[in-house]
C-alpha positions in Angstrom: 21.1 -0.4 -15.7 17.3 -0.6 -15.7 15.4 1.9 -13.4 12.0 1.2 -12.0 9.4 3.6 -11.0 8.2 1.3 -8.2 10.3 -0.9 -5.8 8.0 -3.9 -6.4 8.6 -4.0 -10.1 12.3 -5.1 -9.3 13.4 -8.0 -11.6 12.7 -11.1 -10.0 16.8 -12.1 -9.8 17.3 -9.3 -7.5 14.9 -10.9 -4.8 16.5 -14.3 -5.5 19.9 -12.8 -4.8 18.7 -11.2 -1.4 17.1 -14.5 -0.5 20.2 -16.5 -1.4 22.6 -14.2 0.8 20.3 -14.3 3.7 20.2 -18.1 3.5 23.8 -18.7 3.1 25.5 -15.9 5.0 23.1 -15.0 7.9 24.4 -17.0 10.5 22.4 -15.9 13.4 18.8 -16.6 11.9 20.2 -19.9 10.4 21.9 -21.4 13.2 20.3 -24.7 12.7 21.4 -25.0 9.2 25.1 -24.3 10.0 27.4 -27.3 10.3 28.4 -27.5 13.7 32.2 -26.8 14.5 34.3 -29.6 15.6 37.0 -29.1 18.3 38.4 -32.3 19.7 41.6 -33.7 21.5 42.8 -34.7 17.9 42.9 -31.0 16.7 44.8 -30.1 19.8 47.4 -33.0 19.4 47.8 -32.1 15.6 48.8 -28.5 16.6 51.3 -29.8 19.3 52.8 -32.4 16.7 53.2 -29.4 14.2 55.1 -27.3 16.7 57.3 -30.0 18.1 58.3 -31.2 14.6 60.0 -28.0 14.0 61.5 -27.6 17.6 63.0 -30.9 17.7 65.7 -29.5 15.2 67.0 -27.7 18.3 70.1 -29.5 19.9 72.6 -28.9 22.5 74.1 -25.6 21.7 78.0 -25.0 22.4 78.2 -21.8 24.0 82.1 -21.2 24.4 84.3 -20.2 21.4 87.5 -22.1 20.6 89.5 -20.0 23.0 87.0 -21.1 25.7 85.5 -17.6 26.1 82.2 -16.3 25.3 82.0 -14.5 22.0 79.3 -12.6 20.2 78.0 -15.9 18.5 77.9 -17.8 21.5 76.0 -15.2 23.2 73.4 -15.0 20.4 73.2 -18.6 20.5 72.4 -18.7 24.1 70.1 -15.6 23.9 68.2 -17.7 21.1 68.1 -20.9 23.3 66.6 -18.8 26.1 64.0 -17.5 23.8 63.2 -20.9 22.4 62.7 -22.0 25.9 60.3 -19.5 26.7 58.4 -19.7 23.4 58.2 -23.5 24.2 56.8 -23.1 27.7 54.2 -20.7 26.2 53.3 -23.4 23.8 52.9 -25.9 26.7 50.7 -23.4 28.4 48.5 -22.9 25.3 48.1 -26.8 24.9 47.2 -27.2 28.5 44.5 -24.5 28.0 43.3 -26.0 24.7 42.9 -29.5 26.2 40.8 -28.1 29.1 38.7 -26.0 26.3 38.0 -29.3 24.6 36.1 -30.7 27.5 34.2 -27.6 28.0 33.4 -27.4 24.4 32.1 -31.0 24.5 29.7 -30.3 27.4 28.2 -27.2 25.7 24.9 -28.2 24.2 23.5 -25.1 22.9 24.7 -24.4 19.3 25.0 -20.4 19.8 26.9 -20.7 22.8 29.4 -23.4 21.0 29.8 -21.1 18.3 30.5 -18.4 20.5 33.0 -20.3 22.6 34.6 -21.5 19.5 35.5 -18.2 18.0 35.8 -16.2 21.3 37.7 -18.6 23.4 39.5 -21.3 21.3 40.4 -19.6 18.1 42.5 -16.8 19.8 44.5 -19.4 21.5 45.2 -21.2 18.6 46.2 -18.1 16.7 48.5 -17.0 19.6 50.2 -20.5 19.2 50.5 -20.0 15.4 52.2 -16.8 16.1 54.5 -18.5 18.8 55.3 -21.1 16.2 56.2 -18.5 13.5 58.6 -16.7 16.0 60.3 -20.3 16.7 60.7 -20.7 13.0 62.5 -17.2 12.6 64.9 -17.9 15.5 65.7 -21.4 14.1 66.4 -19.8 10.5 69.0 -17.7 12.0 
C-alpha cells in the first residue's frame, strides 16, 4: 500500500474509481441516466399464468375413505383443499391490485415517482404473490 503525505497526491486511479462508482451506482443523482423501469399488463399476465400453471394440477379431492367415513388422510386433503382455495383467492386479489397499479404506473410521468411507486408499491405485491405461490407448491408436494 502506498502512503501519501497529502490527499491531493493520491494516484489517479482512485479518483477514477470514485467517479465510476458515482456514475454507475448513484441513482438519485443520475436519474436521467438510469433506464426507466417497465411494468405492463403483460408482466401481470405472466405472473398470473405462472401461478395458474401450478394450480391446475389440483383436481377434485375425494374426502371419504373406503369405509365411507372421514379418516386422517381425507381430513388432511380437505384442509389442504381449503388452504389452496384461500391462497388462490389471495392470488386473485394480488392480480386485481397489480392490474390497477399498471394503469397508475403508466400515468405517472415523473421518473422519481415512477421508481418510488415501482419499489414501494408494486414489488411488495409481487413478492407477496411469490411467497403465496411457494406455499401452494409446498401444499401440492404433500
